[in-house]
C-alpha positions in Angstrom: 25.3 -18.2 -13.5 25.6 -15.8 -10.7 27.7 -17.1 -7.7 25.7 -16.4 -4.4 28.1 -16.6 -1.5 27.1 -17.6 2.1 24.0 -19.4 3.2 21.3 -16.7 2.7 18.4 -17.4 0.4 18.3 -13.7 -0.7 15.3 -11.8 -2.0 17.1 -11.0 -5.3 18.9 -13.8 -7.2 20.3 -11.8 -10.1 22.9 -9.7 -8.4 25.0 -9.5 -5.2 23.6 -6.6 -3.3 25.7 -4.1 -1.3 25.8 -4.5 2.3 23.9 -1.6 4.3 25.9 -0.5 7.3 23.8 2.3 8.8 20.6 4.5 8.1 19.7 7.8 9.5 17.1 10.2 8.5 16.4 9.7 4.8 19.8 8.3 3.9 21.3 4.8 4.1 24.9 4.2 3.9 26.7 0.9 2.7 29.9 -0.8 3.9 31.9 1.2 1.4 30.5 4.6 3.0 28.5 5.3 -0.1 25.3 7.2 0.8 21.9 6.6 -0.9 18.9 8.9 -0.5 16.0 6.6 0.5 13.3 8.4 -1.6 10.8 5.6 -1.6 11.2 4.6 2.0 12.3 1.2 1.0 8.9 -0.4 -0.3 7.0 2.8 0.6 7.5 1.9 4.3 9.7 4.5 6.2 7.7 7.5 7.2 9.4 9.2 10.1 12.9 8.5 8.9 15.5 6.0 9.8 17.2 5.6 13.2 14.4 7.1 15.3 15.6 6.9 19.0 12.3 7.3 20.5 11.0 4.1 18.6 14.2 2.3 19.5 13.7 3.1 23.3 10.0 2.2 23.2 11.0 -1.4 21.8 14.0 -1.7 24.2 11.8 -0.8 27.1 8.9 -3.0 26.0 11.2 -6.0 25.7 12.5 -5.7 29.2 9.1 -5.3 30.6 7.4 -8.1 28.8 8.1 -9.2 25.3 6.2 -12.2 23.9 2.7 -12.5 25.5 0.2 -14.8 23.8 -2.9 -12.9 22.9 -5.3 -15.7 24.0 -3.8 -15.5 27.4 -3.3 -11.8 28.1 -3.8 -8.3 26.6 -1.1 -5.7 26.9 -1.0 -1.9 27.3 0.8 -1.3 24.0 -1.7 -3.2 22.0 -4.5 -1.5 23.7 -3.0 1.8 23.4 -2.3 1.5 19.6 -5.8 0.4 19.0 -7.1 3.4 20.8 -4.8 5.7 18.9 -5.9 4.3 15.6 -9.5 4.5 16.4 -9.2 8.2 17.2 -7.6 8.8 13.8 -10.0 6.7 11.7 -12.9 8.6 10.4 -16.3 7.0 11.0 -17.0 4.0 13.2 -13.9 2.0 12.6 -13.2 1.4 16.2 -11.8 -2.0 16.5 -8.2 -3.2 15.4 -6.7 -6.6 15.1 -2.9 -6.7 14.8 -0.8 -8.9 12.7 2.7 -9.0 11.2 2.3 -8.1 7.6 0.0 -6.5 4.9 -0.7 -9.9 3.3 -1.8 -11.2 6.6 -4.1 -8.3 7.2 -5.7 -8.6 3.9 -6.1 -12.4 4.3 -7.7 -11.8 7.7 -9.9 -9.2 6.3 -11.3 -11.5 3.6 -12.0 -14.3 6.1 -13.6 -11.7 8.6 -16.0 -10.5 5.7 -17.1 -14.1 5.1 -17.7 -14.9 8.7 -19.7 -11.7 9.1 -22.0 -12.9 6.5 -22.3 -16.3 8.1 -23.0 -14.9 11.5 -25.8 -12.7 10.0 -27.6 -15.5 8.2 -26.0 -15.0 4.7 -24.2 -18.1 4.3 -24.4 -18.1 0.6 -22.2 -14.9 0.3 -18.7 -16.2 -0.2 -17.4 -14.6 -3.5 -14.8 -12.0 -3.5 -14.4 -9.3 -6.0 -11.1 -7.5 -6.7 -9.7 -5.2 -9.3 -7.3 -5.9 -12.1 -3.7 -4.3 -11.5 -4.2 -4.5 -7.7 -1.8 -5.8 -5.3 -2.9 -7.2 -2.0 0.1 -9.5 -0.8 1.5 -13.0 -1.6 -0.2 -15.4 0.8 -2.6 -17.5 -1.2 -5.8 -15.8 -0.2 -4.3 -12.3 -0.8 -2.7 -13.5 -3.9 -6.0 -14.8 -5.2 -7.6 -11.5 -4.4 -5.1 -9.4 -6.3 -5.3 -8.6 -10.0 -1.4 -8.5 -10.8 -1.2 -11.4 -13.0 2.6 -11.9 -13.2 2.5 -12.8 -9.5 -0.2 -15.3 -9.9 0.7 -17.3 -13.0 3.0 -19.8 -11.4 0.6 -20.6 -8.5 -2.7 -20.4 -10.5 -3.5 -24.2 -9.7 -3.3 -23.4 -5.9 -5.5 -20.3 -6.0 -9.3 -19.9 -5.5 -10.8 -18.1 -8.5 -12.0 -14.8 -7.6 -13.7 -12.1 -9.7 -12.1 -8.8 -10.9 -13.1 -5.6 -12.5 -11.0 -2.8 -14.1 -9.1 -0.4 -11.9 -9.8 3.4 -12.0 -6.7 4.0 -14.1 -7.8 7.2 -16.1 -4.5 7.3 -18.0 -5.1 4.0 -19.6 -9.0 3.6 -19.2 -10.1 0.0 -19.8 -13.2 1.4 -21.4 -11.5 4.0 -23.9 -13.4 6.7 -22.1 -12.3 10.0 -20.4 -13.2 11.5 -17.0 -15.7 13.1 -16.3 -17.8 12.2 -19.4 -17.2 8.4 -18.7 -19.7 8.7 -15.8 -17.4 6.5 -13.7 -17.8 3.4 -15.9 -15.0 1.7 -14.0 -17.0 2.0 -10.8 -20.3 0.9 -12.4 -18.5 -2.1 -13.6 -18.8 -3.4 -9.9 -22.5 -3.2 -10.0 -22.6 -5.2 -13.3 -20.2 -7.8 -11.8 -22.4 -8.2 -8.5 -25.5 -8.5 -10.7 -24.0 -11.0 -13.1 -22.4 -13.1 -10.3 -25.6 -12.9 -8.1 -25.6 -10.6 -5.3 -26.5 -13.3 -2.9 -23.3 -15.0 -3.6 -20.8 -12.0 -3.2 -19.2 -11.4 0.1 -16.9 -8.4 -0.3 -15.2 -6.0 -2.7 -11.5 -5.4 -1.9 -9.5 -2.5 -3.3 -6.5 -0.4 -2.6 -7.9 3.1 -1.6 -5.1 4.5 -3.8 -3.7 1.9 -6.2 0.1 1.9 -5.2 2.9 -0.2 -6.8 1.0 -1.9 -9.6 -0.2 1.2 -11.4 1.9 3.9 -9.6 0.1 6.1 -7.3 -3.0 6.4 -9.6 -5.5 8.3 -7.5 -9.1 7.7 -8.7 -11.6 10.4 -9.4 -13.0 11.9 -6.1 -16.5 10.5 -6.6 -15.2 6.9 -7.4 -15.1 5.6 -3.8 -18.5 7.3 -3.0 -20.0 5.3 -5.9 -18.3 2.0 -5.0 -19.6 2.3 -1.4 -23.2 2.9 -2.5 -23.0 -0.1 -4.8 -21.7 -2.3 -2.0 -24.3 -1.0 0.4 -27.1 -1.6 -2.1 -26.0 -5.3 -2.5 -25.0 -6.0 1.1 -21.4 -6.5 0.0 -18.8 -5.5 2.4 -16.2 -3.1 1.3 -12.6 -3.8 2.2 -10.1 -0.9 1.7 -6.3 -1.9 1.5 -4.3 1.0 2.8 -1.2 -1.0 3.6 0.8 1.2 1.4 -1.3 4.5 1.3 -2.3 4.7 4.9 -0.6 6.3 7.9 -0.3 9.7 6.6 1.3 8.8 3.3 -1.3 10.9 1.3 -1.6 13.8 3.8 -4.3 12.2 5.7 -4.1 9.5 8.5 -6.4 7.2 6.5 -6.4 7.6 2.8 -10.3 7.1 2.6 -10.6 10.4 4.4 -10.0 12.0 0.8 -13.6 10.8 0.1 -16.9 10.8 1.9 -17.2 7.1 2.8 -16.2 4.8 5.5 -15.3 1.2 4.6 -16.5 -1.8 6.6 -13.0 -3.1 7.0 -9.6 -1.2 6.4 -6.2 -2.8 6.4 -2.8 -1.1 7.3 0.8 -2.2 7.2 4.1 -1.0 5.9 4.2 2.3 7.6 2.2 1.3 10.7 5.4 1.1 12.7 7.5 3.1 10.3 9.4 0.0 8.9 11.0 -0.6 12.3 8.9 -3.8 13.2 6.7 -6.1 11.4 3.2 -4.9 12.1 0.0 -4.7 10.4 -3.7 -4.3 11.4 -7.3 -4.7 10.2 -9.7 -2.1 11.4 -13.4 -2.9 11.4 -16.7 -1.2 12.1 -18.0 -1.6 15.6 -21.2 -3.2 14.4 -19.4 -5.9 12.7 -17.1 -6.3 15.6 -20.3 -7.1 17.8 -21.5 -9.4 15.2 -18.4 -11.6 15.7 -18.2 -10.9 19.4 -21.8 -12.2 20.0 -21.2 -15.4 17.9 -20.5 -18.7 19.6 -17.2 -19.3 17.8 -15.4 -15.9 17.9 -13.3 -14.8 15.0 -12.0 -18.0 13.3 -8.5 -16.7 12.9 -5.4 -16.2 14.8 -1.5 -16.0 14.6 1.4 -16.8 16.9 2.7 -13.2 16.4 -0.6 -11.4 16.4 -1.2 -8.6 18.8 2.5 -8.5 19.7 3.4 -6.0 22.5 6.8 -5.1 21.2 5.7 -4.5 17.7 2.7 -2.4 19.1 5.1 -0.4 21.2 6.9 0.6 18.0 3.6 1.5 16.4 2.7 3.7 19.4 6.0 5.5 19.3 5.8 6.1 15.6 2.2 7.6 16.0 3.5 10.0 18.8 6.3 11.2 16.6 3.9 11.9 13.8 1.7 13.8 16.1 4.3 15.7 17.9 6.2 16.8 14.7 3.0 17.3 12.8 4.3 15.1 10.0 1.0 14.2 8.5 0.1 17.9 8.0 3.7 18.3 6.6 3.1 15.6 4.0 0.1 17.5 2.8 1.9 20.7 2.3 5.3 19.4 1.3 3.6 17.0 -0.9 2.0 19.7 -3.1 5.5 21.2 -3.5 7.0 17.8 -4.4 4.2 17.2 -7.0 4.8 20.5 -8.7 8.5 20.0 -8.9 8.0 16.6 -10.5 5.4 18.0 -13.0 7.5 21.0 -13.8 10.8 19.0 -14.5 9.7 15.7 -15.7 6.4 16.3 -17.7 8.1 18.1 -20.5 10.4 15.1 -21.2 9.5 13.0 -24.2 9.2 9.9 -22.3 7.3 10.9 -19.3 3.6 10.2 -20.2 2.1 11.1 -16.8 2.9 12.4 -13.3 0.3 11.8 -10.7 -0.1 11.4 -7.0 -0.8 13.2 -3.6 1.2 13.7 -0.4 4.4 11.8 -0.5 3.1 9.2 -3.0 3.9 10.0 -6.7 3.8 8.0 -9.8 5.9 8.8 -13.1 4.7 6.7 -16.0 7.3 6.1 -18.7 6.0 5.6 -22.2 7.8 5.1 -25.6 5.3 7.5 -27.5 3.7 10.2 -25.6 0.9 11.0 -28.0 -0.3 7.4 -28.3 0.6 6.4 -24.7 2.5 3.3 -26.3 4.5 1.6 -23.7 8.0 0.2 -23.8 8.0 -3.7 -24.1 8.5 -5.4 -20.9 11.3 -7.4 -22.3 13.3 -4.1 -22.4 13.1 -3.8 -18.7 13.0 0.0 -19.0 12.1 0.7 -15.3 14.7 -1.6 -14.0 17.3 0.2 -16.3 16.3 3.7 -14.9 16.3 2.2 -11.4 19.8 0.9 -11.7 21.1 4.1 -13.1 19.6 6.1 -10.1 20.8 3.5 -7.6 24.3 4.0 -8.9 23.9 7.8 -8.4 22.7 7.1 -4.9 19.1 7.5 -5.1 16.5 4.9 -4.1 13.0 4.9 -5.6 10.4 2.2 -6.3 9.6 0.8 -9.7 6.3 -0.3 -11.2 5.9 -2.5 -14.2 3.2 -4.2 -16.3 0.9 -1.2 -16.3 -0.3 -1.6 -19.9 -1.2 -5.3 -20.2 2.1 -7.1 -19.6 4.1 -4.0 -20.8 4.6 -0.6 -19.3 7.1 1.0 -16.8 6.6 3.6 -14.0 8.5 4.9 -11.0 7.3 5.7 -7.6 8.5 8.5 -5.4 7.5 8.3 -1.8 10.1 9.6 0.6 10.1 9.7 4.4 7.9 12.6 5.8 11.0 14.5 7.0 12.6 15.2 3.6 13.5 18.9 3.3 13.0 21.2 0.4 16.6 21.1 -0.8 16.6 17.4 -0.7 13.4 17.3 -2.9 15.1 19.5 -5.4 18.1 17.4 -5.4 16.0 14.1 -6.0 13.9 15.6 -8.9 17.0 16.9 -10.6 18.5 13.5 -10.2 15.5 11.8 -11.7 15.4 14.2 -14.5 19.1 13.8 -15.2 18.9 10.0 -15.3 15.8 10.1 -17.6 17.6 12.3 -20.1 20.8 10.1 -20.0 18.8 6.9 -20.2 16.9 7.9 -23.3 19.6 9.6 -25.3 
């Protein structure tokens, strides 16, 4: 049994982790002065790079001005400013933003808000939530019940409310055995079937990651997918919640990932990159019409949190957005992301164990398979993704891993660097991944 020194209950219990000493730009240095390229921004969080002085000064100045202010007693300028900045970036009439601490909280609040909107509009029978298999929405009980990643749910199944799920838009491993575009978006039409079978008068909302991230490794749906989903939701008076905790805030080359489509959700959630990883900050954005429904009710929004609408966290978010604007980093993601994708496809797709390379912007997935022709995955017991990750870590490269893509089996890697990565650093990264994959499978 591993001896764990000290008093910390660490995130990982299988190894003793190195101690990080400093982080600047896209690199992290440990206490032994070893450098690591942070090619996934941690958990796809760091966008503008580590050690941003502008964000540090904004936080420092805000603490000295006023730090903790309870949101039922006062509003604050940083919170108001951040909401305005986001509303200007959000396509459509997503005009109101409610701030929390993490993505799980934002998704939980969104689920509750959807239910309350229906109650306030005389649709009290609408309570059911539909999600997607292979989705991830967080680990609080409501978010956990909404997600479709079975391995996270099994231990806690007795505590969870049963929700409905449909297959993900995962073209590489289509649940229906079809191919796009002849499939006629069968995975989207599954939502219409599910609502009809459950009874549209009972369904409150459909929650989905705009771009499925960690669970099926940056698997962008066909362009028409979200349009079809939105039409189905509108037809049945089902609210559409898009989870952009991972894929939002410029990660795909758009401020909001749903801007790659022609739709506007009823509710959108943000997190991770909302403050560039510097502070714990998340948000839900909602259409003005729904906000007015809640505003005009006698009870207000039946939700809250001690650290919601936190001015120090909001100050970090404002500073981050200003950096992204001033340095044109979201536009940079769009152009440099194309180059990164071409490098990954050129150097990795020819490898025998790389089944697919997919993504957009600075969010790319590399699916690892045992047999390329049949798409047969490696058994989960082999922990293939973990082995590749360990080898890359040893060489000083940090990426994200995805597992359980094919039932309980399957492995993938996710590349999602900070937006400031340079061309030569992308070349170094891709060559390092290629080298490790060749070594690992030979």
